[in-house]
C-alpha positions as CSV (number, residue, x, y, z in Angstrom):
1,M,85.8,-24.8,10.3
2,G,83.9,-27.5,12.2
3,G,80.1,-27.0,13.4
4,R,77.0,-26.2,11.5
5,Q,77.3,-23.5,8.7
6,K,75.7,-20.1,9.1
7,G,71.9,-20.0,8.8
8,T,71.5,-23.6,9.6
9,P,68.8,-23.9,12.2
10,N,69.5,-25.3,15.7
11,K,68.3,-28.8,16.2
12,T,67.8,-28.4,19.6
13,T,65.9,-25.3,19.7
14,K,63.6,-26.5,17.0
15,K,63.0,-29.4,19.0
16,M,62.1,-27.4,22.3
17,K,59.6,-25.2,20.0
18,E,57.9,-28.1,18.6
19,A,57.6,-29.5,22.3
20,I,56.3,-26.4,23.5
21,E,53.8,-26.3,20.7
22,T,52.7,-29.8,21.3
23,I,52.1,-29.0,25.3
24,I,50.2,-25.6,24.4
25,N,47.9,-27.7,22.0
26,D,47.0,-30.8,23.8
27,Q,46.9,-29.1,27.0
28,L,46.3,-25.4,27.4
29,I,44.0,-25.1,24.3
30,H,41.7,-28.0,25.2
31,R,41.9,-27.1,28.9
32,L,41.1,-23.4,28.3
33,G,38.3,-24.1,26.1
34,D,36.7,-26.3,28.9
35,D,37.4,-23.6,31.6
36,I,35.7,-20.6,29.0
37,E,32.5,-23.0,28.7
38,Q,32.0,-23.1,32.4
39,L,31.8,-19.3,32.9
40,T,28.8,-16.9,32.7
41,P,27.7,-15.4,29.6
42,N,28.7,-12.0,31.1
43,E,32.4,-13.5,32.5
44,R,32.8,-15.0,28.8
45,T,32.2,-11.8,27.2
46,K,34.4,-9.7,29.6
47,L,37.1,-12.3,28.6
48,L,37.0,-12.7,25.1
49,T,36.7,-8.5,24.8
50,A,40.2,-8.4,26.7
51,L,41.8,-10.9,24.7
52,L,40.8,-9.2,21.3
53,R,43.3,-6.4,22.1
54,Y,46.0,-9.0,21.4
55,Y,44.6,-10.1,18.1
56,M,43.4,-7.2,16.5
57,P,45.0,-3.8,16.1
58,T,43.8,-1.0,18.4
59,I,42.0,1.9,16.3
60,I,42.3,5.4,17.5
61,S,39.7,7.9,16.0
62,Q,40.7,11.6,15.7
63,P,38.2,14.5,15.6
64,D,37.9,16.7,12.7
65,V,40.2,19.8,13.0
66,D,38.6,22.6,11.4
67,G,36.6,20.6,8.9
68,Q,39.4,18.5,7.8
69,E,39.6,14.7,7.8
70,V,42.5,13.3,10.0
71,P,43.6,10.0,9.5
72,I,42.7,6.8,11.8
73,I,45.8,5.9,13.8
74,I,46.2,1.9,14.0
75,I,48.3,0.6,16.9
76,E,49.5,-2.7,16.4
77,Q,49.7,-4.6,19.5
78,G,51.7,-8.0,19.7
79,I,51.9,-10.8,22.6
């Protein structure tokens, strides 16, 4: 049969992902850095605090029940 074999990456998809990555790295990240520098320290702190939830898992602590330890639940949050 013709066409690409099963498991072979799609070249167009790969090229699109690379193009989007280039745009994000060259434009968005540099511009975002400049914009963040123009914020007040209070605004910068609020922004970074809001972005942390996409970078780190949320930790929820549970109170002890009848003196027994209750495990901490970690909820993974992705972008």
